[in-house]
C-alpha positions in Angstrom: -0.1 0.0 0.4 2.2 3.1 -1.7 5.7 1.2 0.2 3.8 1.5 3.5 3.7 5.5 3.4 0.2 5.1 5.2 0.0 1.7 6.7 -3.1 0.0 7.4 -4.3 0.2 11.4 -3.4 -3.3 11.5 0.3 -3.3 10.8 0.6 -0.3 13.3 -1.4 -2.0 16.3 0.1 -5.7 18.4 -1.3 -8.4 17.1 -2.7 -9.2 21.0 -4.0 -5.6 21.2 -5.9 -5.7 17.8 -9.2 -7.4 18.6 -9.7 -5.1 21.5 -8.6 -1.4 20.5 -11.8 0.6 20.0 -10.2 3.9 19.5 -7.0 5.0 17.8 -5.6 8.4 17.7 -3.1 10.5 16.1 -2.9 14.0 17.6 -1.0 15.8 14.9 -4.0 15.1 12.3 -6.4 15.7 15.1 -4.5 19.1 15.5 -4.7 19.9 11.6 -8.2 18.9 11.5 -9.6 20.9 14.2 -7.8 23.7 13.5 -8.9 23.7 9.6 -12.9 23.1 10.6 -12.4 26.1 13.2 -11.1 28.0 10.5 -13.7 27.2 8.1 -16.6 27.6 10.3 -15.7 30.9 11.7 -15.7 33.2 8.3 -13.5 36.4 8.2 -16.4 38.5 7.1 -19.2 38.0 9.4 -16.9 36.1 13.0 -13.8 38.7 13.3 -13.4 38.7 17.3 -14.2 34.7 17.1 -11.8 34.2 14.5 -9.0 36.3 16.0 -9.9 34.5 19.2 -9.3 30.9 17.9 -6.1 32.1 15.8 -4.4 33.8 19.2 -5.8 30.6 21.5 -6.4 28.0 19.9 -3.8 27.8 17.2 -0.9 28.0 19.9 -2.7 24.7 21.8 -3.8 22.8 18.8 0.3 23.5 17.2 1.2 21.9 20.5 -1.1 19.1 20.8 0.1 17.8 17.3 3.8 17.1 19.2 1.8 14.5 21.7 2.3 10.9 20.6 0.0 8.7 19.1 -2.4 6.8 21.5 -4.8 3.9 21.1 -7.7 2.7 23.7 -7.9 -0.9 24.1 -10.7 -2.8 26.5 -8.8 -4.9 29.1 -11.4 -8.0 29.2 -11.4 -10.7 27.2 -12.5 -11.0 23.8 -15.8 -10.5 24.9 -18.0 -8.3 27.2 -20.5 -9.2 29.9 -24.3 -8.5 29.2 -24.7 -5.9 32.4 -24.2 -2.8 31.9 -22.2 -0.4 33.3 -17.9 0.8 33.6 -15.8 -1.2 31.1 -11.9 -0.7 32.3 -9.8 0.3 29.6 -6.0 1.0 29.1 -4.4 3.5 27.1 -1.4 3.0 24.8 1.0 6.0 23.4 3.3 5.3 20.8 6.3 6.0 22.8 8.4 5.6 19.8 7.3 9.3 18.4 8.0 10.5 21.6 11.4 8.8 21.9 12.2 10.8 19.0 11.4 13.5 19.8 13.3 13.5 23.2 16.3 12.6 20.7 15.9 15.8 19.5 16.2 17.8 22.7 19.0 16.0 23.7 17.5 15.2 27.3 19.7 12.0 27.9 18.0 11.4 31.0 14.7 10.9 29.3 16.8 9.5 26.0 17.9 6.6 28.8 14.5 6.0 30.3 12.8 5.7 27.2 15.1 3.5 25.9 14.3 0.7 28.9 10.2 1.6 28.0 9.3 -1.2 26.2 8.1 0.6 22.9 4.1 -0.8 23.5 2.9 -0.8 27.1 -0.5 0.5 28.6 0.4 4.2 29.6 0.2 5.3 32.9 -0.5 8.6 34.7 3.3 9.8 34.5 3.0 10.1 31.0 
């Protein structure tokens, strides 16, 4: 598929997580989509004040969001869910490969050493 330039989702997740994953988000793509749609929803000739506020406050936050690693949400349960309604435990998974590349560029050796010791595909924790 175009030399894996745009790989299928099944090629990017660990095989054991594939049937349980219910959401995958790439913040860079989401930030670009939100910025584009906010600009389209606020025409310059009709919504000048809101458009200016969006450029001043929203755009910098979206550009910062674009640097976050990709993440996915997987069910913690076995293949099937119970028949009762209620809360279901989930696990957040972060793409540490991208965050490792960002820390390499910053030159932070302490975080680089910790990142190289962590598995590339593990559940996210509150410290992430």
